[in-house]
N, CA, C and O atoms as a DFTB+ gen file, in Angstrom:
268 C
 N C O
     1  1      29.242     100.705     -17.466
     2  2      29.500      99.644     -18.514
     3  2      31.229      99.021     -18.715
     4  3      31.711      98.342     -19.622
     5  1      31.863      99.591     -17.444
     6  2      32.845      99.082     -17.501
     7  2      33.386      98.000     -17.668
     8  3      34.526      97.893     -18.121
     9  1      32.571      96.921     -17.292
    10  2      32.586      95.555     -17.319
    11  2      31.905      94.947     -18.315
    12  3      31.039      94.140     -17.976
    13  1      32.085      95.137     -19.422
    14  2      31.321      94.804     -20.830
    15  2      31.813      93.432     -21.135
    16  3      33.014      93.161     -21.126
    17  1      31.038      92.716     -21.358
    18  2      31.645      91.128     -21.353
    19  2      31.858      91.024     -22.868
    20  3      31.101      91.646     -23.613
    21  1      32.966      90.182     -23.418
    22  2      33.301      89.510     -24.341
    23  2      32.788      88.375     -24.686
    24  3      33.514      87.633     -25.348
    25  1      31.360      87.898     -24.331
    26  2      30.796      86.535     -24.696
    27  2      29.796      86.775     -25.330
    28  3      29.217      87.847     -25.503
    29  1      29.455      85.247     -25.880
    30  2      28.403      85.241     -26.809
    31  2      27.127      85.874     -26.022
    32  3      27.291      86.436     -24.939
    33  1      25.583      85.725     -26.754
    34  2      24.782      86.146     -26.420
    35  2      23.914      85.019     -24.999
    36  3      23.178      85.363     -24.074
    37  1      24.632      83.116     -25.563
    38  2      24.204      82.550     -24.545
    39  2      24.744      82.726     -23.503
    40  3      24.083      82.894     -22.478
    41  1      26.213      82.732     -23.510
    42  2      27.045      82.895     -22.230
    43  2      26.286      83.878     -21.310
    44  3      25.905      83.686     -20.155
    45  1      26.141      85.097     -22.174
    46  2      25.522      86.225     -21.120
    47  2      24.441      86.080     -20.275
    48  3      24.167      86.444     -19.131
    49  1      23.782      85.309     -21.344
    50  2      22.150      84.948     -20.634
    51  2      22.506      84.225     -19.400
    52  3      22.432      84.795     -18.312
    53  1      22.949      82.803     -19.532
    54  2      23.733      81.886     -18.254
    55  2      23.979      82.866     -17.207
    56  3      23.445      82.791     -16.101
    57  1      24.873      83.883     -17.590
    58  2      25.723      84.267     -16.345
    59  2      24.873      85.614     -15.689
    60  3      25.134      86.121     -14.598
    61  1      23.821      86.052     -16.605
    62  2      22.726      86.878     -15.961
    63  2      21.775      85.825     -15.033
    64  3      21.503      86.076     -13.859
    65  1      21.409      84.863     -15.592
    66  2      20.739      83.964     -14.532
    67  2      21.429      83.538     -13.059
    68  3      20.927      83.739     -11.953
    69  1      22.633      82.936     -13.330
    70  2      23.343      82.216     -12.403
    71  2      24.028      84.225     -11.236
    72  3      24.641      84.248     -10.169
    73  1      23.710      85.049     -11.799
    74  2      24.205      86.267     -10.727
    75  2      22.886      86.725     -10.462
    76  3      22.772      87.353      -9.410
    77  1      21.802      86.564     -11.186
    78  2      20.396      87.199     -10.823
    79  2      20.907      88.455     -11.309
    80  3      21.199      89.267     -10.431
    81  1      21.104      88.846     -12.661
    82  2      20.959      90.413     -12.738
    83  2      20.236      90.078     -14.462
    84  3      19.941      89.003     -14.986
    85  1      20.157      91.178     -14.866
    86  2      19.501      91.665     -16.314
    87  2      20.439      91.666     -17.046
    88  3      21.568      91.449     -16.607
    89  1      20.196      91.915     -18.362
    90  2      20.858      91.799     -19.338
    91  2      20.789      93.212     -20.188
    92  3      19.677      93.605     -20.543
    93  1      21.760      93.847     -20.463
    94  2      22.096      95.608     -21.039
    95  2      22.833      95.427     -22.051
    96  3      23.954      94.982     -21.807
    97  1      22.532      95.657     -23.270
    98  2      22.774      95.680     -24.717
    99  2      23.285      96.974     -24.676
   100  3      22.747      97.869     -24.024
   101  1      24.401      97.135     -25.408
   102  2      24.586      98.584     -25.860
   103  2      24.971      97.766     -27.808
   104  3      25.842      97.016     -28.249
   105  1      23.829      98.430     -28.372
   106  2      24.001      98.456     -29.855
   107  2      24.671      99.498     -30.764
   108  3      24.120     100.564     -31.036
   109  1      25.955      99.123     -31.248
   110  2      26.420     100.495     -31.596
   111  2      26.598     100.112     -33.138
   112  3      26.599      98.960     -33.571
   113  1      26.757     101.340     -33.931
   114  2      26.819     101.724     -35.277
   115  2      27.942     102.788     -35.209
   116  3      27.841     103.842     -34.581
   117  1      29.287     102.306     -36.096
   118  2      30.380     103.072     -35.845
   119  2      30.198     104.862     -36.480
   120  3      31.046     105.742     -36.337
   121  1      29.046     104.984     -37.075
   122  2      28.890     106.271     -37.618
   123  2      27.644     106.783     -37.114
   124  3      26.988     107.565     -37.802
   125  1      27.170     106.329     -35.711
   126  2      25.960     106.930     -35.103
   127  2      26.311     108.014     -34.141
   128  3      26.793     107.698     -33.053
   129  1      26.126     109.175     -34.426
   130  2      26.430     110.186     -33.222
   131  2      26.076     110.090     -32.178
   132  3      26.655     110.658     -31.251
   133  1      24.746     109.147     -31.977
   134  2      24.249     109.120     -30.424
   135  2      25.270     108.195     -29.508
   136  3      25.406     108.391     -28.300
   137  1      25.953     107.187     -30.221
   138  2      26.383     106.212     -30.139
   139  2      27.784     106.639     -29.371
   140  3      28.369     106.190     -28.386
   141  1      27.967     107.412     -30.031
   142  2      29.383     108.292     -29.353
   143  2      29.495     109.068     -28.395
   144  3      30.480     109.160     -27.662
   145  1      28.253     109.832     -28.312
   146  2      27.741     110.559     -27.357
   147  2      27.360     109.597     -26.060
   148  3      27.586     110.010     -24.923
   149  1      26.892     108.561     -26.242
   150  2      26.803     107.743     -25.205
   151  2      28.030     107.530     -24.757
   152  3      28.324     107.906     -23.623
   153  1      28.956     106.889     -25.572
   154  2      30.026     106.092     -24.959
   155  2      31.290     107.749     -24.341
   156  3      32.244     107.632     -23.572
   157  1      30.875     108.898     -24.918
   158  2      31.452     109.786     -24.352
   159  2      31.581     110.577     -22.997
   160  3      32.440     111.055     -22.256
   161  1      29.928     110.401     -23.139
   162  2      29.545     111.119     -21.651
   163  2      28.696     110.101     -20.501
   164  3      29.123     110.086     -19.347
   165  1      27.731     109.430     -20.792
   166  2      26.910     108.674     -19.866
   167  2      27.933     107.569     -19.928
   168  3      28.206     107.451     -18.733
   169  1      28.547     106.834     -20.461
   170  2      29.116     105.326     -20.100
   171  2      30.453     105.701     -19.543
   172  3      31.317     104.826     -19.483
   173  1      30.735     107.038     -19.087
   174  2      31.902     107.807     -18.311
   175  2      31.708     107.939     -17.041
   176  3      32.569     107.728     -16.188
   177  1      30.151     108.424     -16.755
   178  2      29.804     108.864     -15.581
   179  2      30.121     107.431     -14.383
   180  3      29.521     106.357     -14.442
   181  1      30.817     107.659     -13.722
   182  2      31.156     106.782     -12.213
   183  2      29.634     106.202     -11.943
   184  3      29.244     105.181     -12.509
   185  1      28.776     106.983     -10.984
   186  2      27.492     106.622     -10.968
   187  2      26.590     105.879     -11.821
   188  3      25.730     105.139     -11.341
   189  1      26.759     106.056     -13.159
   190  2      25.892     104.923     -14.333
   191  2      26.755     103.768     -14.371
   192  3      26.267     102.647     -14.517
   193  1      28.016     103.951     -14.249
   194  2      28.702     102.638     -14.228
   195  2      28.589     101.671     -13.033
   196  3      28.453     100.454     -13.156
   197  1      28.670     102.424     -11.715
   198  2      28.533     101.707     -10.553
   199  2      26.822     100.787     -10.551
   200  3      26.510      99.735      -9.994
   201  1      26.148     101.563     -11.266
   202  2      24.626     100.875     -11.440
   203  2      24.590      99.964     -12.144
   204  3      23.979      98.938     -11.845
   205  1      25.348     100.150     -13.440
   206  2      25.275      99.034     -14.470
   207  2      26.154      97.804     -13.979
   208  3      25.729      96.655     -14.097
   209  1      27.215      98.046     -13.503
   210  2      28.073      97.009     -12.972
   211  2      27.341      96.423     -11.951
   212  3      27.471      95.200     -11.991
   213  1      26.518      96.862     -10.920
   214  2      25.652      96.020      -9.986
   215  2      24.610      95.345     -10.634
   216  3      24.524      94.127     -10.476
   217  1      23.831      95.920     -11.315
   218  2      22.606      95.380     -11.902
   219  2      22.245      94.417     -13.202
   220  3      21.273      93.778     -13.605
   221  1      23.830      94.739     -13.687
   222  2      23.069      94.102     -15.209
   223  2      24.803      93.518     -15.783
   224  3      25.832      94.165     -15.589
   225  1      24.743      92.447     -16.351
   226  2      25.882      91.578     -17.625
   227  2      25.522      92.537     -18.371
   228  3      24.321      92.665     -18.607
   229  1      26.687      93.652     -19.052
   230  2      26.556      94.328     -20.220
   231  2      27.193      93.707     -21.346
   232  3      28.199      93.040     -21.100
   233  1      26.769      93.805     -22.629
   234  2      27.015      93.222     -23.519
   235  2      26.882      94.614     -24.496
   236  3      25.942      95.405     -24.569
   237  1      28.292      94.605     -25.278
   238  2      27.832      95.713     -26.997
   239  2      27.997      95.000     -27.808
   240  3      28.945      94.217     -27.873
   241  1      27.008      95.131     -28.693
   242  2      26.856      94.445     -29.995
   243  2      26.793      95.473     -31.073
   244  3      26.148      96.497     -30.849
   245  1      27.327      95.329     -32.092
   246  2      27.829      96.049     -33.373
   247  2      26.909      95.831     -34.661
   248  3      26.952      94.805     -35.340
   249  1      26.074      96.918     -34.915
   250  2      24.824      96.876     -35.842
   251  2      25.260      96.180     -36.811
   252  3      24.473      95.243     -36.951
   253  1      26.283      96.107     -37.742
   254  2      26.696      95.475     -38.763
   255  2      27.236      94.459     -38.970
   256  3      27.735      94.183     -40.061
   257  1      27.247      93.499     -37.698
   258  2      28.347      92.500     -37.395
   259  2      27.702      91.641     -37.869
   260  3      26.487      91.798     -37.981
   261  1      28.437      90.263     -38.365
   262  2      27.881      89.086     -38.175
   263  2      27.550      88.281     -36.933
   264  3      28.673      88.122     -36.455
   265  1      27.160      88.004     -36.559
   266  2      27.117      86.769     -35.305
   267  2      26.602      85.420     -35.503
   268  3      26.607      84.615     -34.572
């Protein structure tokens, strides 16, 4: 998820349609230990990032944010 988009859900949905990709959401909570582990380990893996960037439009959402 190196290419996490800073766009709205509707923009992401339209982009996914245009690029024929899936949407990938990372829903994050500031105090979540598993969120931190995913960011520290999984999302730093080169192979994971290649797959996510190739097949998905990636968005990060924060649990307590008001959208």
